[in-house]
TORKOL-4160 file (C-alpha; in steps of 0.2 Angstrom, whole numbers, padded with zeros to 4 digits, m for minus):
428
<pt num="1" X="0000" Y="0000" Z="0000"/>
<pt num="2" X="0015" Y="0012" Z="0003"/>
<pt num="3" X="0018" Y="0012" Z="m0015"/>
<pt num="4" X="0002" Y="0022" Z="m0018"/>
<pt num="5" X="0007" Y="0035" Z="m0004"/>
<pt num="6" X="0014" Y="0048" Z="m0017"/>
<pt num="7" X="m0003" Y="0048" Z="m0027"/>
<pt num="8" X="m0012" Y="0052" Z="m0011"/>
<pt num="9" X="0001" Y="0065" Z="m0007"/>
<pt num="10" X="m0001" Y="0072" Z="m0024"/>
<pt num="11" X="m0020" Y="0075" Z="m0022"/>
<pt num="12" X="m0018" Y="0082" Z="m0004"/>
<pt num="13" X="m0006" Y="0095" Z="m0010"/>
<pt num="14" X="m0017" Y="0099" Z="m0025"/>
<pt num="15" X="m0032" Y="0101" Z="m0014"/>
<pt num="16" X="m0023" Y="0113" Z="m0002"/>
<pt num="17" X="m0019" Y="0124" Z="m0018"/>
<pt num="18" X="m0001" Y="0119" Z="m0021"/>
<pt num="19" X="0002" Y="0121" Z="m0039"/>
<pt num="20" X="0002" Y="0105" Z="m0049"/>
<pt num="21" X="0020" Y="0105" Z="m0054"/>
<pt num="22" X="0026" Y="0107" Z="m0036"/>
<pt num="23" X="0014" Y="0094" Z="m0030"/>
<pt num="24" X="0021" Y="0082" Z="m0043"/>
<pt num="25" X="0039" Y="0085" Z="m0039"/>
<pt num="26" X="0035" Y="0085" Z="m0020"/>
<pt num="27" X="0026" Y="0069" Z="m0020"/>
<pt num="28" X="0040" Y="0061" Z="m0030"/>
<pt num="29" X="0054" Y="0067" Z="m0019"/>
<pt num="30" X="0045" Y="0062" Z="m0004"/>
<pt num="31" X="0044" Y="0044" Z="m0010"/>
<pt num="32" X="0062" Y="0043" Z="m0015"/>
<pt num="33" X="0069" Y="0052" Z="0001"/>
<pt num="34" X="0058" Y="0043" Z="0014"/>
<pt num="35" X="0050" Y="0028" Z="0007"/>
<pt num="36" X="0061" Y="0020" Z="m0006"/>
<pt num="37" X="0079" Y="0027" Z="m0003"/>
<pt num="38" X="0087" Y="0015" Z="m0016"/>
<pt num="39" X="0088" Y="0028" Z="m0030"/>
<pt num="40" X="0100" Y="0043" Z="m0028"/>
<pt num="41" X="0090" Y="0059" Z="m0028"/>
<pt num="42" X="0103" Y="0066" Z="m0040"/>
<pt num="43" X="0096" Y="0054" Z="m0053"/>
<pt num="44" X="0079" Y="0062" Z="m0051"/>
<pt num="45" X="0086" Y="0079" Z="m0054"/>
<pt num="46" X="0094" Y="0073" Z="m0070"/>
<pt num="47" X="0078" Y="0066" Z="m0076"/>
<pt num="48" X="0070" Y="0083" Z="m0072"/>
<pt num="49" X="0083" Y="0091" Z="m0084"/>
<pt num="50" X="0083" Y="0077" Z="m0097"/>
<pt num="51" X="0064" Y="0078" Z="m0099"/>
<pt num="52" X="0065" Y="0095" Z="m0107"/>
<pt num="53" X="0077" Y="0089" Z="m0120"/>
<pt num="54" X="0064" Y="0084" Z="m0132"/>
<pt num="55" X="0062" Y="0090" Z="m0150"/>
<pt num="56" X="0044" Y="0086" Z="m0151"/>
<pt num="57" X="0040" Y="0097" Z="m0136"/>
<pt num="58" X="0046" Y="0112" Z="m0146"/>
<pt num="59" X="0029" Y="0111" Z="m0155"/>
<pt num="60" X="0021" Y="0118" Z="m0139"/>
<pt num="61" X="0029" Y="0135" Z="m0139"/>
<pt num="62" X="0028" Y="0137" Z="m0157"/>
<pt num="63" X="0009" Y="0135" Z="m0157"/>
<pt num="64" X="0007" Y="0146" Z="m0142"/>
<pt num="65" X="0017" Y="0160" Z="m0151"/>
<pt num="66" X="0006" Y="0157" Z="m0167"/>
<pt num="67" X="m0010" Y="0160" Z="m0157"/>
<pt num="68" X="m0003" Y="0175" Z="m0149"/>
<pt num="69" X="0002" Y="0182" Z="m0166"/>
<pt num="70" X="m0015" Y="0180" Z="m0172"/>
<pt num="71" X="m0022" Y="0192" Z="m0159"/>
<pt num="72" X="m0010" Y="0206" Z="m0164"/>
<pt num="73" X="m0010" Y="0203" Z="m0183"/>
<pt num="74" X="m0029" Y="0205" Z="m0187"/>
<pt num="75" X="m0031" Y="0186" Z="m0190"/>
<pt num="76" X="m0043" Y="0184" Z="m0175"/>
<pt num="77" X="m0053" Y="0199" Z="m0180"/>
<pt num="78" X="m0056" Y="0192" Z="m0198"/>
<pt num="79" X="m0060" Y="0175" Z="m0192"/>
<pt num="80" X="m0074" Y="0183" Z="m0181"/>
<pt num="81" X="m0081" Y="0193" Z="m0196"/>
<pt num="82" X="m0081" Y="0176" Z="m0206"/>
<pt num="83" X="m0090" Y="0168" Z="m0192"/>
<pt num="84" X="m0103" Y="0182" Z="m0191"/>
<pt num="85" X="m0106" Y="0181" Z="m0210"/>
<pt num="86" X="m0109" Y="0162" Z="m0209"/>
<pt num="87" X="m0120" Y="0161" Z="m0193"/>
<pt num="88" X="m0126" Y="0179" Z="m0189"/>
<pt num="89" X="m0143" Y="0176" Z="m0197"/>
<pt num="90" X="m0147" Y="0162" Z="m0185"/>
<pt num="91" X="m0157" Y="0163" Z="m0169"/>
<pt num="92" X="m0145" Y="0167" Z="m0155"/>
<pt num="93" X="m0133" Y="0175" Z="m0169"/>
<pt num="94" X="m0119" Y="0181" Z="m0158"/>
<pt num="95" X="m0119" Y="0165" Z="m0148"/>
<pt num="96" X="m0118" Y="0155" Z="m0164"/>
<pt num="97" X="m0104" Y="0166" Z="m0169"/>
<pt num="98" X="m0095" Y="0162" Z="m0153"/>
<pt num="99" X="m0095" Y="0143" Z="m0157"/>
<pt num="100" X="m0090" Y="0145" Z="m0175"/>
<pt num="101" X="m0076" Y="0157" Z="m0170"/>
<pt num="102" X="m0070" Y="0143" Z="m0158"/>
<pt num="103" X="m0069" Y="0131" Z="m0173"/>
<pt num="104" X="m0060" Y="0143" Z="m0183"/>
<pt num="105" X="m0048" Y="0148" Z="m0169"/>
<pt num="106" X="m0045" Y="0130" Z="m0165"/>
<pt num="107" X="m0034" Y="0127" Z="m0180"/>
<pt num="108" X="m0021" Y="0139" Z="m0174"/>
<pt num="109" X="m0022" Y="0143" Z="m0155"/>
<pt num="110" X="m0025" Y="0124" Z="m0150"/>
<pt num="111" X="m0028" Y="0130" Z="m0132"/>
<pt num="112" X="m0045" Y="0130" Z="m0123"/>
<pt num="113" X="m0040" Y="0143" Z="m0110"/>
<pt num="114" X="m0032" Y="0155" Z="m0124"/>
<pt num="115" X="m0048" Y="0153" Z="m0134"/>
<pt num="116" X="m0059" Y="0157" Z="m0119"/>
<pt num="117" X="m0048" Y="0172" Z="m0114"/>
<pt num="118" X="m0048" Y="0179" Z="m0132"/>
<pt num="119" X="m0067" Y="0178" Z="m0133"/>
<pt num="120" X="m0070" Y="0185" Z="m0116"/>
<pt num="121" X="m0061" Y="0201" Z="m0122"/>
<pt num="122" X="m0067" Y="0202" Z="m0140"/>
<pt num="123" X="m0084" Y="0194" Z="m0142"/>
<pt num="124" X="m0093" Y="0194" Z="m0125"/>
<pt num="125" X="m0094" Y="0213" Z="m0122"/>
<pt num="126" X="m0103" Y="0214" Z="m0139"/>
<pt num="127" X="m0115" Y="0199" Z="m0134"/>
<pt num="128" X="m0119" Y="0209" Z="m0118"/>
<pt num="129" X="m0123" Y="0225" Z="m0128"/>
<pt num="130" X="m0135" Y="0215" Z="m0139"/>
<pt num="131" X="m0145" Y="0209" Z="m0124"/>
<pt num="132" X="m0137" Y="0192" Z="m0120"/>
<pt num="133" X="m0134" Y="0189" Z="m0101"/>
<pt num="134" X="m0116" Y="0190" Z="m0095"/>
<pt num="135" X="m0119" Y="0173" Z="m0087"/>
<pt num="136" X="m0125" Y="0165" Z="m0103"/>
<pt num="137" X="m0111" Y="0173" Z="m0113"/>
<pt num="138" X="m0098" Y="0166" Z="m0101"/>
<pt num="139" X="m0106" Y="0149" Z="m0101"/>
<pt num="140" X="m0106" Y="0147" Z="m0120"/>
<pt num="141" X="m0088" Y="0155" Z="m0121"/>
<pt num="142" X="m0082" Y="0141" Z="m0109"/>
<pt num="143" X="m0092" Y="0127" Z="m0118"/>
<pt num="144" X="m0086" Y="0132" Z="m0135"/>
<pt num="145" X="m0068" Y="0134" Z="m0130"/>
<pt num="146" X="m0067" Y="0115" Z="m0127"/>
<pt num="147" X="m0067" Y="0113" Z="m0146"/>
<pt num="148" X="m0050" Y="0121" Z="m0148"/>
<pt num="149" X="m0039" Y="0107" Z="m0140"/>
<pt num="150" X="m0049" Y="0094" Z="m0150"/>
<pt num="151" X="m0048" Y="0101" Z="m0168"/>
<pt num="152" X="m0029" Y="0101" Z="m0173"/>
<pt num="153" X="m0017" Y="0107" Z="m0168"/>
<pt num="154" X="m0022" Y="0105" Z="m0150"/>
<pt num="155" X="m0008" Y="0105" Z="m0137"/>
<pt num="156" X="m0016" Y="0091" Z="m0127"/>
<pt num="157" X="m0017" Y="0081" Z="m0143"/>
<pt num="158" X="0002" Y="0083" Z="m0145"/>
<pt num="159" X="0005" Y="0078" Z="m0127"/>
<pt num="160" X="m0006" Y="0062" Z="m0128"/>
<pt num="161" X="0003" Y="0057" Z="m0144"/>
<pt num="162" X="0020" Y="0059" Z="m0136"/>
<pt num="163" X="0014" Y="0049" Z="m0121"/>
<pt num="164" X="0006" Y="0035" Z="m0130"/>
<pt num="165" X="0018" Y="0034" Z="m0145"/>
<pt num="166" X="0004" Y="0037" Z="m0157"/>
<pt num="167" X="0007" Y="0047" Z="m0173"/>
<pt num="168" X="0004" Y="0065" Z="m0170"/>
<pt num="169" X="m0003" Y="0067" Z="m0187"/>
<pt num="170" X="m0015" Y="0053" Z="m0185"/>
<pt num="171" X="m0020" Y="0061" Z="m0168"/>
<pt num="172" X="m0023" Y="0077" Z="m0177"/>
<pt num="173" X="m0034" Y="0070" Z="m0190"/>
<pt num="174" X="m0044" Y="0060" Z="m0178"/>
<pt num="175" X="m0049" Y="0076" Z="m0169"/>
<pt num="176" X="m0058" Y="0084" Z="m0184"/>
<pt num="177" X="m0074" Y="0074" Z="m0184"/>
<pt num="178" X="m0077" Y="0074" Z="m0165"/>
<pt num="179" X="m0073" Y="0093" Z="m0165"/>
<pt num="180" X="m0086" Y="0097" Z="m0178"/>
<pt num="181" X="m0099" Y="0086" Z="m0170"/>
<pt num="182" X="m0097" Y="0094" Z="m0154"/>
<pt num="183" X="m0098" Y="0111" Z="m0162"/>
<pt num="184" X="m0115" Y="0107" Z="m0171"/>
<pt num="185" X="m0122" Y="0100" Z="m0155"/>
<pt num="186" X="m0118" Y="0116" Z="m0146"/>
<pt num="187" X="m0126" Y="0126" Z="m0160"/>
<pt num="188" X="m0142" Y="0116" Z="m0158"/>
<pt num="189" X="m0142" Y="0119" Z="m0139"/>
<pt num="190" X="m0139" Y="0138" Z="m0142"/>
<pt num="191" X="m0154" Y="0138" Z="m0154"/>
<pt num="192" X="m0165" Y="0130" Z="m0142"/>
<pt num="193" X="m0160" Y="0141" Z="m0127"/>
<pt num="194" X="m0160" Y="0157" Z="m0138"/>
<pt num="195" X="m0178" Y="0153" Z="m0145"/>
<pt num="196" X="m0185" Y="0152" Z="m0127"/>
<pt num="197" X="m0176" Y="0169" Z="m0122"/>
<pt num="198" X="m0179" Y="0178" Z="m0138"/>
<pt num="199" X="m0160" Y="0181" Z="m0142"/>
<pt num="200" X="m0162" Y="0189" Z="m0159"/>
<pt num="201" X="m0150" Y="0186" Z="m0174"/>
<pt num="202" X="m0136" Y="0199" Z="m0177"/>
<pt num="203" X="m0141" Y="0200" Z="m0196"/>
<pt num="204" X="m0158" Y="0202" Z="m0203"/>
<pt num="205" X="m0156" Y="0189" Z="m0217"/>
<pt num="206" X="m0144" Y="0176" Z="m0223"/>
<pt num="207" X="m0129" Y="0183" Z="m0230"/>
<pt num="208" X="m0129" Y="0183" Z="m0249"/>
<pt num="209" X="m0116" Y="0173" Z="m0259"/>
<pt num="210" X="m0108" Y="0189" Z="m0264"/>
<pt num="211" X="m0105" Y="0194" Z="m0245"/>
<pt num="212" X="m0099" Y="0177" Z="m0241"/>
<pt num="213" X="m0087" Y="0177" Z="m0255"/>
<pt num="214" X="m0081" Y="0195" Z="m0251"/>
<pt num="215" X="m0078" Y="0190" Z="m0232"/>
<pt num="216" X="m0070" Y="0173" Z="m0238"/>
<pt num="217" X="m0058" Y="0183" Z="m0249"/>
<pt num="218" X="m0053" Y="0194" Z="m0234"/>
<pt num="219" X="m0051" Y="0179" Z="m0222"/>
<pt num="220" X="m0044" Y="0166" Z="m0234"/>
<pt num="221" X="m0027" Y="0167" Z="m0227"/>
<pt num="222" X="m0032" Y="0164" Z="m0209"/>
<pt num="223" X="m0043" Y="0149" Z="m0215"/>
<pt num="224" X="m0031" Y="0140" Z="m0226"/>
<pt num="225" X="m0016" Y="0139" Z="m0213"/>
<pt num="226" X="m0023" Y="0124" Z="m0203"/>
<pt num="227" X="m0025" Y="0114" Z="m0219"/>
<pt num="228" X="m0007" Y="0119" Z="m0225"/>
<pt num="229" X="0000" Y="0113" Z="m0208"/>
<pt num="230" X="m0010" Y="0096" Z="m0208"/>
<pt num="231" X="m0006" Y="0093" Z="m0227"/>
<pt num="232" X="0012" Y="0097" Z="m0224"/>
<pt num="233" X="0013" Y="0084" Z="m0210"/>
<pt num="234" X="0003" Y="0071" Z="m0220"/>
<pt num="235" X="0014" Y="0071" Z="m0235"/>
<pt num="236" X="0030" Y="0072" Z="m0225"/>
<pt num="237" X="0035" Y="0090" Z="m0229"/>
<pt num="238" X="0038" Y="0094" Z="m0210"/>
<pt num="239" X="0037" Y="0086" Z="m0193"/>
<pt num="240" X="0024" Y="0092" Z="m0180"/>
<pt num="241" X="0037" Y="0102" Z="m0172"/>
<pt num="242" X="0042" Y="0110" Z="m0189"/>
<pt num="243" X="0023" Y="0113" Z="m0192"/>
<pt num="244" X="0023" Y="0124" Z="m0176"/>
<pt num="245" X="0037" Y="0134" Z="m0183"/>
<pt num="246" X="0028" Y="0135" Z="m0200"/>
<pt num="247" X="0012" Y="0141" Z="m0191"/>
<pt num="248" X="0023" Y="0156" Z="m0183"/>
<pt num="249" X="0031" Y="0160" Z="m0200"/>
<pt num="250" X="0014" Y="0160" Z="m0209"/>
<pt num="251" X="0004" Y="0170" Z="m0196"/>
<pt num="252" X="0019" Y="0183" Z="m0195"/>
<pt num="253" X="0019" Y="0184" Z="m0214"/>
<pt num="254" X="0000" Y="0186" Z="m0215"/>
<pt num="255" X="0001" Y="0200" Z="m0201"/>
<pt num="256" X="0015" Y="0210" Z="m0209"/>
<pt num="257" X="0013" Y="0209" Z="m0228"/>
<pt num="258" X="m0006" Y="0204" Z="m0231"/>
<pt num="259" X="m0016" Y="0212" Z="m0217"/>
<pt num="260" X="m0002" Y="0224" Z="m0212"/>
<pt num="261" X="m0008" Y="0225" Z="m0194"/>
<pt num="262" X="0007" Y="0216" Z="m0185"/>
<pt num="263" X="0018" Y="0230" Z="m0178"/>
<pt num="264" X="0036" Y="0229" Z="m0172"/>
<pt num="265" X="0031" Y="0235" Z="m0155"/>
<pt num="266" X="0020" Y="0220" Z="m0152"/>
<pt num="267" X="0035" Y="0208" Z="m0153"/>
<pt num="268" X="0038" Y="0211" Z="m0134"/>
<pt num="269" X="0020" Y="0207" Z="m0130"/>
<pt num="270" X="0020" Y="0191" Z="m0141"/>
<pt num="271" X="0037" Y="0185" Z="m0133"/>
<pt num="272" X="0030" Y="0188" Z="m0116"/>
<pt num="273" X="0014" Y="0179" Z="m0118"/>
<pt num="274" X="0024" Y="0164" Z="m0127"/>
<pt num="275" X="0036" Y="0163" Z="m0113"/>
<pt num="276" X="0023" Y="0163" Z="m0099"/>
<pt num="277" X="0012" Y="0151" Z="m0108"/>
<pt num="278" X="0026" Y="0139" Z="m0112"/>
<pt num="279" X="0034" Y="0139" Z="m0095"/>
<pt num="280" X="0018" Y="0135" Z="m0086"/>
<pt num="281" X="0015" Y="0120" Z="m0098"/>
<pt num="282" X="0033" Y="0114" Z="m0099"/>
<pt num="283" X="0036" Y="0115" Z="m0080"/>
<pt num="284" X="0020" Y="0103" Z="m0078"/>
<pt num="285" X="0026" Y="0091" Z="m0092"/>
<pt num="286" X="0044" Y="0090" Z="m0084"/>
<pt num="287" X="0037" Y="0088" Z="m0067"/>
<pt num="288" X="0025" Y="0074" Z="m0073"/>
<pt num="289" X="0040" Y="0065" Z="m0081"/>
<pt num="290" X="0049" Y="0065" Z="m0064"/>
<pt num="291" X="0033" Y="0059" Z="m0057"/>
<pt num="292" X="0033" Y="0046" Z="m0070"/>
<pt num="293" X="0050" Y="0039" Z="m0064"/>
<pt num="294" X="0041" Y="0035" Z="m0048"/>
<pt num="295" X="0026" Y="0026" Z="m0057"/>
<pt num="296" X="0039" Y="0016" Z="m0067"/>
<pt num="297" X="0049" Y="0012" Z="m0052"/>
<pt num="298" X="0034" Y="0005" Z="m0042"/>
<pt num="299" X="0026" Y="m0002" Z="m0058"/>
<pt num="300" X="0010" Y="0008" Z="m0054"/>
<pt num="301" X="0003" Y="0007" Z="m0072"/>
<pt num="302" X="0003" Y="m0012" Z="m0071"/>
<pt num="303" X="m0005" Y="m0012" Z="m0054"/>
<pt num="304" X="m0019" Y="0000" Z="m0060"/>
<pt num="305" X="m0021" Y="m0011" Z="m0076"/>
<pt num="306" X="m0024" Y="m0026" Z="m0065"/>
<pt num="307" X="m0036" Y="m0017" Z="m0054"/>
<pt num="308" X="m0046" Y="m0010" Z="m0069"/>
<pt num="309" X="m0046" Y="m0027" Z="m0077"/>
<pt num="310" X="m0053" Y="m0035" Z="m0061"/>
<pt num="311" X="m0067" Y="m0023" Z="m0061"/>
<pt num="312" X="m0071" Y="m0024" Z="m0079"/>
<pt num="313" X="m0074" Y="m0039" Z="m0090"/>
<pt num="314" X="m0077" Y="m0030" Z="m0107"/>
<pt num="315" X="m0070" Y="m0014" Z="m0116"/>
<pt num="316" X="m0087" Y="m0006" Z="m0114"/>
<pt num="317" X="m0086" Y="m0007" Z="m0095"/>
<pt num="318" X="m0068" Y="m0002" Z="m0095"/>
<pt num="319" X="m0072" Y="0014" Z="m0105"/>
<pt num="320" X="m0086" Y="0018" Z="m0093"/>
<pt num="321" X="m0075" Y="0017" Z="m0078"/>
<pt num="322" X="m0061" Y="0027" Z="m0087"/>
<pt num="323" X="m0075" Y="0040" Z="m0091"/>
<pt num="324" X="m0080" Y="0041" Z="m0073"/>
<pt num="325" X="m0062" Y="0043" Z="m0067"/>
<pt num="326" X="m0058" Y="0056" Z="m0080"/>
<pt num="327" X="m0074" Y="0067" Z="m0077"/>
<pt num="328" X="m0070" Y="0067" Z="m0059"/>
<pt num="329" X="m0051" Y="0071" Z="m0061"/>
<pt num="330" X="m0055" Y="0084" Z="m0074"/>
<pt num="331" X="m0065" Y="0094" Z="m0062"/>
<pt num="332" X="m0050" Y="0097" Z="m0051"/>
<pt num="333" X="m0035" Y="0096" Z="m0062"/>
<pt num="334" X="m0030" Y="0106" Z="m0078"/>
<pt num="335" X="m0032" Y="0097" Z="m0095"/>
<pt num="336" X="m0014" Y="0095" Z="m0099"/>
<pt num="337" X="m0009" Y="0090" Z="m0082"/>
<pt num="338" X="m0023" Y="0077" Z="m0080"/>
<pt num="339" X="m0017" Y="0070" Z="m0097"/>
<pt num="340" X="0001" Y="0069" Z="m0092"/>
<pt num="341" X="m0004" Y="0060" Z="m0075"/>
<pt num="342" X="m0017" Y="0048" Z="m0081"/>
<pt num="343" X="m0012" Y="0043" Z="m0099"/>
<pt num="344" X="0002" Y="0032" Z="m0093"/>
<pt num="345" X="m0009" Y="0024" Z="m0081"/>
<pt num="346" X="m0024" Y="0020" Z="m0092"/>
<pt num="347" X="m0016" Y="0016" Z="m0109"/>
<pt num="348" X="m0009" Y="m0001" Z="m0104"/>
<pt num="349" X="m0026" Y="m0007" Z="m0097"/>
<pt num="350" X="m0035" Y="0000" Z="m0112"/>
<pt num="351" X="m0023" Y="m0008" Z="m0125"/>
<pt num="352" X="m0023" Y="m0025" Z="m0116"/>
<pt num="353" X="m0042" Y="m0024" Z="m0117"/>
<pt num="354" X="m0041" Y="m0021" Z="m0136"/>
<pt num="355" X="m0046" Y="m0002" Z="m0136"/>
<pt num="356" X="m0037" Y="0008" Z="m0150"/>
<pt num="357" X="m0025" Y="0021" Z="m0142"/>
<pt num="358" X="m0031" Y="0033" Z="m0155"/>
<pt num="359" X="m0049" Y="0031" Z="m0149"/>
<pt num="360" X="m0044" Y="0032" Z="m0131"/>
<pt num="361" X="m0035" Y="0048" Z="m0134"/>
<pt num="362" X="m0049" Y="0057" Z="m0141"/>
<pt num="363" X="m0061" Y="0051" Z="m0128"/>
<pt num="364" X="m0048" Y="0057" Z="m0114"/>
<pt num="365" X="m0046" Y="0074" Z="m0122"/>
<pt num="366" X="m0065" Y="0077" Z="m0124"/>
<pt num="367" X="m0068" Y="0070" Z="m0106"/>
<pt num="368" X="m0054" Y="0081" Z="m0098"/>
<pt num="369" X="m0060" Y="0096" Z="m0107"/>
<pt num="370" X="m0078" Y="0094" Z="m0101"/>
<pt num="371" X="m0071" Y="0093" Z="m0083"/>
<pt num="372" X="m0063" Y="0110" Z="m0087"/>
<pt num="373" X="m0080" Y="0118" Z="m0087"/>
<pt num="374" X="m0087" Y="0108" Z="m0073"/>
<pt num="375" X="m0088" Y="0114" Z="m0054"/>
<pt num="376" X="m0079" Y="0114" Z="m0042"/>
<pt num="377" X="m0062" Y="0119" Z="m0050"/>
<pt num="378" X="m0064" Y="0118" Z="m0069"/>
<pt num="379" X="m0050" Y="0129" Z="m0076"/>
<pt num="380" X="m0061" Y="0137" Z="m0090"/>
<pt num="381" X="m0075" Y="0140" Z="m0078"/>
<pt num="382" X="m0063" Y="0150" Z="m0067"/>
<pt num="383" X="m0055" Y="0159" Z="m0081"/>
<pt num="384" X="m0072" Y="0165" Z="m0089"/>
<pt num="385" X="m0080" Y="0169" Z="m0072"/>
<pt num="386" X="m0064" Y="0179" Z="m0066"/>
<pt num="387" X="m0063" Y="0189" Z="m0083"/>
<pt num="388" X="m0081" Y="0193" Z="m0084"/>
<pt num="389" X="m0084" Y="0196" Z="m0065"/>
<pt num="390" X="m0098" Y="0182" Z="m0065"/>
<pt num="391" X="m0103" Y="0173" Z="m0050"/>
<pt num="392" X="m0099" Y="0154" Z="m0050"/>
<pt num="393" X="m0116" Y="0149" Z="m0045"/>
<pt num="394" X="m0124" Y="0159" Z="m0059"/>
<pt num="395" X="m0112" Y="0152" Z="m0072"/>
<pt num="396" X="m0116" Y="0134" Z="m0066"/>
<pt num="397" X="m0135" Y="0137" Z="m0069"/>
<pt num="398" X="m0131" Y="0142" Z="m0087"/>
<pt num="399" X="m0118" Y="0129" Z="m0091"/>
<pt num="400" X="m0130" Y="0114" Z="m0086"/>
<pt num="401" X="m0138" Y="0113" Z="m0104"/>
<pt num="402" X="m0121" Y="0113" Z="m0112"/>
<pt num="403" X="m0114" Y="0100" Z="m0100"/>
<pt num="404" X="m0129" Y="0088" Z="m0104"/>
<pt num="405" X="m0126" Y="0090" Z="m0123"/>
<pt num="406" X="m0107" Y="0087" Z="m0121"/>
<pt num="407" X="m0110" Y="0072" Z="m0110"/>
<pt num="408" X="m0121" Y="0065" Z="m0124"/>
<pt num="409" X="m0108" Y="0068" Z="m0137"/>
<pt num="410" X="m0095" Y="0060" Z="m0126"/>
<pt num="411" X="m0106" Y="0044" Z="m0124"/>
<pt num="412" X="m0107" Y="0043" Z="m0143"/>
<pt num="413" X="m0088" Y="0045" Z="m0145"/>
<pt num="414" X="m0085" Y="0032" Z="m0132"/>
<pt num="415" X="m0096" Y="0018" Z="m0139"/>
<pt num="416" X="m0095" Y="0022" Z="m0157"/>
<pt num="417" X="m0077" Y="0021" Z="m0161"/>
<pt num="418" X="m0079" Y="0024" Z="m0180"/>
<pt num="419" X="m0084" Y="0042" Z="m0177"/>
<pt num="420" X="m0066" Y="0044" Z="m0171"/>
<pt num="421" X="m0057" Y="0032" Z="m0182"/>
<pt num="422" X="m0066" Y="0034" Z="m0198"/>
<pt num="423" X="m0055" Y="0049" Z="m0205"/>
<pt num="424" X="m0038" Y="0042" Z="m0199"/>
<pt num="425" X="m0042" Y="0024" Z="m0206"/>
<pt num="426" X="m0048" Y="0033" Z="m0223"/>
<pt num="427" X="m0031" Y="0042" Z="m0225"/>
<pt num="428" X="m0019" Y="0030" Z="m0218"/>
């Protein structure tokens, strides 16, 4: 039983508001300093440093930087205009724009928190002016933001691919169909709520073909970039890490030479946002790798596998148990951190039961992202509530219909694997 003590310490530290990276390091050092002293602590620190020496991890700062450049180069603004032209005529027009903008942003930002923060600043004030309640605006912003990590190039997709030895390209392609299904389901939910509350469209009528074509011409450079990145990886022109660098180059060129809005003075802001975003993610990844040395040392993944297999006699039952675990953990731990901690524990059991790691990865990502908008500690919930000055209890009332919708989609993705695997199997 003492082998599981660091896991208990980890959750205790987290519940008393110790940052997850320090909780991971502290629980690991406690184990090797006081429980099993056969490993030299210097080796733990070497593992800490070695964990950062990973070429694939370079994709993370590149994609974070690309997302930051978007906000300063006019790309985000044009994507919002495109979303409004496509969906502004619908009932609940600006709420529908919110969802479509998340889909368009997903191809570049790849981060739910970045997407939610951007929309809180740009779109929600306009929604409130048009008569939407601030609580509903925050709820739809948080709910739609979960699409960003699912549609490529989501940072959590990259993390899972590295942890599971699944092709990053396959992981990216597997995210498209689930991401679009979630978006459509959220749009239907918005329509139903908006109909009851008389949230009117932004536009009086459907945009004409000429208007759509005009806006498409304006936004085309922002829209084609994700496809260029995926196509480049698919045909072997560049690796996922190099794709991140390409995203930075393309967004910079678009901002400087095409939209001409990316100013030299913004470089400092972009670099600061990139460094802050990257450091927080990387510190967690490195600390999780150190925690992984304890898991490997005590063969915890194999023990967890045995426990899960004893409780479940079929893949369906195992997936149900995994979903319950992920929904619970996602309520307390940030998506990237939860993925890093749980993927090494769950993949062996799922693989042994015959579950495709690609399918499991998408289920895990969707599940953890749902946890991010769920009380008591969902990260996107806290982010939107703090930025919009909305009470948590009011946010919870508004998020419930979206949570129900997302749980239904999660059920379909869990038990109909073809939804996830169709596109990767078609292309590979």
